[in-house]
N, C-alpha and C positions, 0 to 999 in steps of 0.2 A: 320428264318432258322429252320432246323430240329434238333431235340434232338437225342442224342445217344440212340439207342434202339427203336426209333419210327418206327412203321410200315408204309411202303409206299405201295400205291395200285392204286392211280389215275394217269392218264396220266401226269398231271402237276407235280406230285411227281417224276416220272421217268425222265421227261424232266429236271427238276431242278437239279437232281443228275447227269445226264449226262452232262449238260451244265457247271455246277460248279465243276465237277470232285470230287464229294463227294462219297466215297466208300459205298457199301451196303454189307450186309451179306444175304446169301440165306439159307433158312431152308426148309427141307422136313419134315413136322410135327415138332417134337422137335429136329431133328437131323440136325446139321450144314452140309451144302453141299458145300458152296463156299463163298469167300469174294473177292471183287474187284470192278472195275469200270464198269458202264454200257456203252457199246459202241453201243447198239441198243435196242430199245424197240418198240413194236407194240401192236396191240389189244390183241394178244394171247401169246406173248413170250417176254422175256427180255434176252438179250445176255450179259453175264459176262464172261470174260476170254475165249472168243470164244465158249462158251457153251450156248445153248438156254434152258431157263427155262420157263416152262408153268406158266402163271400168275394165272391159276386156281388151279394148283397143289402145287406150292411153295409159301412160305412166304418171303417177302423182308423187311429187317430192315435197317434203316439208321445207318451208322457208321462214322459220321464226326470225324475227328481227328485220324482215324486209320492209 
């Protein structure tokens, strides 16, 4: 499984978090942007809380147990 604070970036990371309903935290640089569950991911974007985040611009962190 994933550790709290582990960066996620591959398709299988996003698929695991979506399927197992593990929350993620979204960062824009060092600034917190959002936290929640993935309800969609694609080649370019991840959707959390009905907001699309660019996979190239934002950083995604695993937050199991949140």
